[in-house]
C-alpha positions as CSV (number, residue, x, y, z in Angstrom):
1,X,3.5,20.8,0.5
2,X,3.0,17.5,-1.4
3,X,2.2,14.4,0.5
4,X,1.9,10.9,-1.0
5,X,0.4,8.7,1.7
6,X,-2.4,8.7,4.2
7,X,-0.1,8.9,7.2
8,X,1.6,12.1,6.0
9,X,-1.8,13.6,5.0
10,X,-3.0,13.1,8.6
11,X,0.3,14.2,10.1
12,X,0.2,17.5,8.3
13,X,-3.3,18.1,9.7
14,X,-1.9,17.7,13.2
15,X,0.6,20.4,12.6
16,X,-1.6,22.9,10.7
17,X,-5.2,23.8,10.4
18,X,-6.6,24.3,6.9
19,X,-9.4,26.8,7.4
20,X,-11.2,28.6,4.6
21,X,-9.0,31.7,4.0
22,X,-9.8,32.9,0.5
23,X,-12.6,33.0,-2.1
24,X,-14.2,29.7,-2.7
25,X,-15.5,30.5,-6.2
26,X,-14.3,32.2,-9.3
27,X,-14.6,35.9,-10.1
28,X,-14.8,35.3,-13.9
29,X,-14.6,32.4,-16.3
30,X,-13.0,31.6,-19.7
31,X,-14.3,29.1,-22.2
32,X,-13.4,27.9,-25.7
33,X,-16.1,27.7,-28.4
34,X,-16.9,24.2,-29.8
35,X,-16.3,25.5,-33.4
36,X,-14.3,22.5,-34.9
37,X,-15.6,20.2,-32.1
38,X,-15.4,16.5,-32.8
39,X,-14.6,13.3,-31.0
40,X,-10.9,13.1,-30.4
41,X,-9.4,9.7,-31.4
42,X,-6.2,10.4,-29.6
43,X,-7.7,11.1,-26.2
44,X,-10.2,8.2,-26.6
45,X,-7.2,5.8,-25.9
46,X,-7.7,6.3,-22.2
47,X,-11.1,8.0,-21.8
48,X,-13.8,5.4,-21.3
49,X,-16.5,8.0,-21.0
50,X,-16.2,9.0,-24.7
51,X,-19.1,7.9,-27.0
52,X,-17.0,7.2,-30.1
53,X,-19.8,5.5,-32.0
54,X,-22.0,8.7,-31.7
55,X,-22.4,11.5,-34.2
56,X,-21.9,15.0,-33.0
57,X,-23.8,18.1,-34.0
58,X,-21.4,21.0,-34.0
59,X,-24.2,23.6,-34.2
60,X,-25.9,22.1,-31.2
61,X,-22.7,22.0,-29.3
62,X,-22.1,25.6,-30.0
63,X,-25.6,26.5,-28.8
64,X,-25.2,24.5,-25.6
65,X,-21.8,26.1,-24.9
66,X,-23.3,29.6,-25.4
67,X,-26.2,28.7,-23.1
68,X,-23.8,27.6,-20.4
69,X,-21.9,30.9,-20.8
70,X,-25.2,32.8,-20.5
71,X,-26.0,30.8,-17.4
72,X,-22.8,32.0,-15.8
73,X,-23.5,35.6,-16.7
74,X,-26.9,35.3,-15.2
75,X,-25.1,34.6,-11.9
76,X,-23.1,37.8,-12.4
77,X,-19.9,36.0,-13.6
78,X,-18.2,37.6,-16.5
79,X,-17.3,35.1,-19.3
80,X,-14.7,35.4,-22.1
81,X,-15.0,32.8,-24.9
82,X,-12.1,32.1,-27.2
83,X,-12.6,30.6,-30.7
84,X,-12.2,26.9,-31.3
85,X,-10.4,25.0,-34.1
86,X,-10.6,21.7,-36.0
87,X,-7.0,21.2,-35.0
88,X,-7.9,21.1,-31.3
89,X,-11.1,19.0,-31.0
90,X,-11.0,18.9,-27.2
91,X,-10.3,22.6,-26.7
92,X,-13.9,23.0,-25.4
93,X,-12.5,21.6,-22.2
94,X,-9.9,24.3,-21.4
95,X,-9.6,23.7,-17.7
96,X,-7.0,21.0,-18.4
97,X,-4.8,23.4,-20.4
98,X,-5.0,26.7,-18.5
99,X,-5.8,27.6,-14.9
100,X,-5.4,30.4,-12.4
101,X,-4.8,30.8,-8.7
102,X,-5.5,33.5,-6.1
103,X,-2.1,35.0,-6.5
104,X,-2.6,36.5,-10.0
105,X,-0.8,33.6,-11.6
106,X,-1.9,31.5,-14.6
107,X,-0.7,28.0,-15.0
108,X,-0.1,26.3,-18.4
109,X,-0.7,22.6,-18.3
110,X,1.3,19.8,-19.9
111,X,-1.0,17.6,-22.0
112,X,-0.5,14.0,-22.7
113,X,-1.7,13.9,-26.3
114,X,-0.3,15.9,-29.3
115,X,-3.5,17.7,-30.4
116,X,-4.2,18.7,-26.8
117,X,-0.6,20.1,-26.6
118,X,-1.6,22.5,-29.3
119,X,-4.1,24.1,-26.9
120,X,-1.4,25.2,-24.5
121,X,0.6,26.9,-27.3
122,X,-2.2,29.4,-28.0
123,X,-0.7,32.9,-28.0
124,X,-4.1,34.6,-27.7
125,X,-5.0,32.9,-24.4
126,X,-1.5,33.5,-23.0
127,X,-1.7,37.1,-24.0
128,X,-5.1,37.5,-22.3
129,X,-3.7,36.2,-19.0
130,X,-0.3,37.8,-19.2
131,X,-0.8,40.9,-21.3
132,X,-4.4,41.9,-20.5
133,X,-4.8,40.6,-16.9
134,X,-1.2,41.0,-16.0
135,X,-0.9,37.6,-14.4
136,X,2.4,35.8,-13.9
137,X,3.0,32.7,-16.0
138,X,3.9,29.3,-14.6
139,X,4.3,26.8,-17.4
140,X,4.6,23.1,-16.8
141,X,7.1,22.1,-19.6
142,X,6.1,19.0,-21.5
143,X,9.6,17.5,-21.5
144,X,9.7,17.7,-17.7
145,X,6.2,16.5,-16.7
146,X,2.6,15.6,-17.6
147,X,-0.1,17.4,-15.7
148,X,-3.6,18.2,-17.0
149,X,-4.3,20.8,-14.3
150,X,-7.8,20.8,-12.8
151,X,-8.7,17.7,-14.7
152,X,-6.3,15.5,-12.6
153,X,-6.3,17.8,-9.6
154,X,-9.5,18.7,-7.7
155,X,-8.8,22.0,-5.8
156,X,-10.4,23.2,-2.6
157,X,-10.0,26.8,-3.4
158,X,-11.0,28.3,-0.1
159,X,-8.4,26.2,1.8
160,X,-5.8,26.3,-0.9
161,X,-5.3,22.5,-1.1
162,X,-5.5,20.1,-4.0
163,X,-6.3,16.4,-4.4
164,X,-4.3,14.8,-7.2
165,X,-5.5,11.5,-8.5
166,X,-2.8,9.7,-10.4
167,X,-3.6,8.4,-13.9
168,X,-2.0,8.4,-17.3
169,X,-2.8,12.2,-17.5
170,X,-0.3,13.1,-14.7
171,X,3.0,11.7,-13.5
172,X,5.0,12.1,-10.3
173,X,6.9,15.1,-11.7
174,X,3.5,16.6,-12.8
175,X,2.2,16.3,-9.2
176,X,5.1,18.3,-8.0
177,X,4.5,20.9,-10.6
178,X,0.8,21.2,-9.7
179,X,1.7,21.7,-6.1
180,X,4.3,24.4,-6.9
181,X,2.4,25.9,-9.8
182,X,-0.8,26.5,-7.9
183,X,1.2,27.5,-4.8
184,X,-0.8,25.1,-2.6
185,X,-0.6,24.9,1.1
186,X,-1.2,21.1,0.8
187,X,-1.5,18.6,-2.0
188,X,-2.5,15.0,-1.5
189,X,-1.4,12.6,-4.1
190,X,-3.1,9.2,-4.5
191,X,-3.9,6.6,-7.1
192,X,-7.3,6.4,-8.9
193,X,-8.7,3.1,-9.9
194,X,-7.6,1.5,-13.2
195,X,-9.6,3.0,-16.2
196,X,-10.1,6.4,-14.7
197,X,-8.5,9.3,-16.6
198,X,-9.4,12.5,-14.7
199,X,-10.0,13.1,-11.0
200,X,-12.6,15.7,-11.7
201,X,-15.0,13.1,-13.2
202,X,-15.1,11.2,-9.9
203,X,-14.6,14.0,-7.3
204,X,-15.6,17.6,-6.8
205,X,-15.0,20.0,-3.9
206,X,-18.0,22.4,-3.6
207,X,-17.4,25.8,-2.2
208,X,-15.0,24.3,0.4
209,X,-18.2,23.0,2.1
210,X,-17.8,19.3,1.3
211,X,-16.9,16.9,-1.5
212,X,-18.7,14.8,-4.0
213,X,-16.9,11.4,-4.4
214,X,-17.4,8.1,-6.3
215,X,-15.7,5.8,-3.8
216,X,-15.1,2.9,-6.3
217,X,-13.0,5.1,-8.6
218,X,-10.2,5.4,-6.0
219,X,-7.6,2.6,-5.9
220,X,-7.5,2.6,-2.0
221,X,-10.7,3.1,-0.1
222,X,-8.7,4.3,2.9
223,X,-7.8,7.3,0.9
224,X,-11.5,8.1,0.6
225,X,-11.9,7.7,4.3
226,X,-9.0,10.0,5.0
227,X,-10.7,12.7,2.8
228,X,-14.0,12.0,4.6
229,X,-12.3,12.5,8.0
230,X,-10.7,15.8,6.7
231,X,-14.2,17.1,5.9
232,X,-15.7,15.8,9.1
233,X,-18.0,13.5,7.1
234,X,-19.3,16.2,4.8
235,X,-19.1,13.9,1.7
236,X,-21.7,13.0,-0.8
237,X,-21.0,9.5,-2.1
238,X,-22.5,9.0,-5.6
239,X,-23.5,5.7,-7.2
240,X,-22.0,4.1,-10.3
241,X,-25.0,5.4,-12.3
242,X,-24.5,8.9,-11.0
243,X,-20.8,8.8,-11.8
244,X,-21.4,7.7,-15.4
245,X,-23.8,10.6,-15.8
246,X,-21.1,13.0,-14.7
247,X,-22.5,13.8,-11.3
248,X,-18.9,14.1,-10.1
249,X,-18.1,16.7,-12.7
250,X,-20.0,19.5,-11.0
251,X,-18.6,23.0,-10.1
252,X,-19.3,25.7,-7.6
253,X,-19.9,29.0,-9.4
254,X,-20.6,31.1,-6.3
255,X,-20.3,30.4,-2.6
256,X,-23.8,28.9,-2.7
257,X,-24.6,27.9,-6.3
258,X,-23.5,24.6,-7.9
259,X,-23.9,23.7,-11.6
260,X,-24.4,20.2,-12.9
261,X,-24.9,19.1,-16.4
262,X,-28.6,18.4,-17.1
263,X,-27.7,14.8,-17.6
264,X,-26.1,14.7,-14.1
265,X,-28.9,16.8,-12.5
266,X,-31.6,14.4,-13.9
267,X,-29.7,11.3,-12.7
268,X,-28.8,12.7,-9.3
269,X,-31.0,10.9,-6.8
270,X,-33.4,12.7,-4.5
271,X,-31.3,11.7,-1.5
272,X,-28.2,13.1,-3.1
273,X,-29.9,16.4,-3.9
274,X,-31.1,16.6,-0.3
275,X,-27.6,16.2,1.0
276,X,-26.4,19.1,-1.1
277,X,-29.3,21.3,-0.1
278,X,-28.7,20.4,3.5
279,X,-25.1,21.8,3.0
280,X,-26.8,25.1,2.1
281,X,-26.1,24.8,-1.6
282,X,-28.5,25.6,-4.5
283,X,-28.1,23.2,-7.4
284,X,-28.8,23.8,-11.1
285,X,-28.7,21.8,-14.3
286,X,-27.5,23.0,-17.7
287,X,-27.8,20.9,-20.8
288,X,-24.4,20.1,-22.4
289,X,-25.3,16.6,-23.6
290,X,-23.7,17.1,-27.0
291,X,-20.4,18.0,-25.4
292,X,-20.6,15.0,-23.0
293,X,-20.2,12.7,-26.0
294,X,-16.5,13.7,-25.9
295,X,-16.0,12.2,-22.5
296,X,-16.1,15.4,-20.4
297,X,-18.9,17.5,-18.9
298,X,-19.8,20.9,-17.6
299,X,-17.0,21.4,-15.1
300,X,-14.4,20.7,-17.8
301,X,-15.9,23.4,-20.0
302,X,-15.4,26.2,-17.4
303,X,-12.0,27.7,-16.8
304,X,-12.0,29.6,-13.5
305,X,-10.4,33.0,-13.1
306,X,-9.4,33.9,-9.5
């Protein structure tokens, strides 16, 4: 069910409770190697987080991605890594192109920019999900909609709901496709502030316990309050500095453990860390600073398999 205003968001809650009913964290992960990694001039058009004047070290990026994969395996999470390509410089952020839900379905996103559209055409990744895992395919066709999956939609996996922040990377038809493709019980559509490109940079839902939010990145502060009310005040509000360090781009990897990039972890204030630990979460930092030059961070690099 897709709702587009605060009143309907609240009304649905009066009719139905959204308790945690399924796994809150992935059973495995997929990633794409930074081989061919570079700063993408196409996506830089609406991604203000990109450091276009920086040089990138492909070997360092590969090392950092491999270390992130090893970190996941240290927590008992199997990881499969697909090769990268110079033709797809942003493929290291695969969560925008492919995603899964709890119903053995994989969703193929519809990307705004041409070289990101190449990512979704990969036969090997599709065969992995469809042929190896036996998942059903749900493709968001580009001529029908734009929807960059869990970049524009922040899911609460345990409750099976999604928060869709509208930017140039998703349109109204795309919001409908996200609701239907992920088979959500509830999807809440709202506008982000001008200049934002992905919701998962300014918001994260952690193990269905609570949310990390940068309030100023939402067009309407009442939307933030409505989400706050939904989680009974279990919200960590991050500062401008924390947002720019990708503190909003964190991810639950177990029902207790949360990964931040090392940049984000080092910037996260002592007060913010205390809030998360008081929620019963253990937080960890992993260095992906070379990849962050491309305007995304650790959460974007991890594709969740449910």
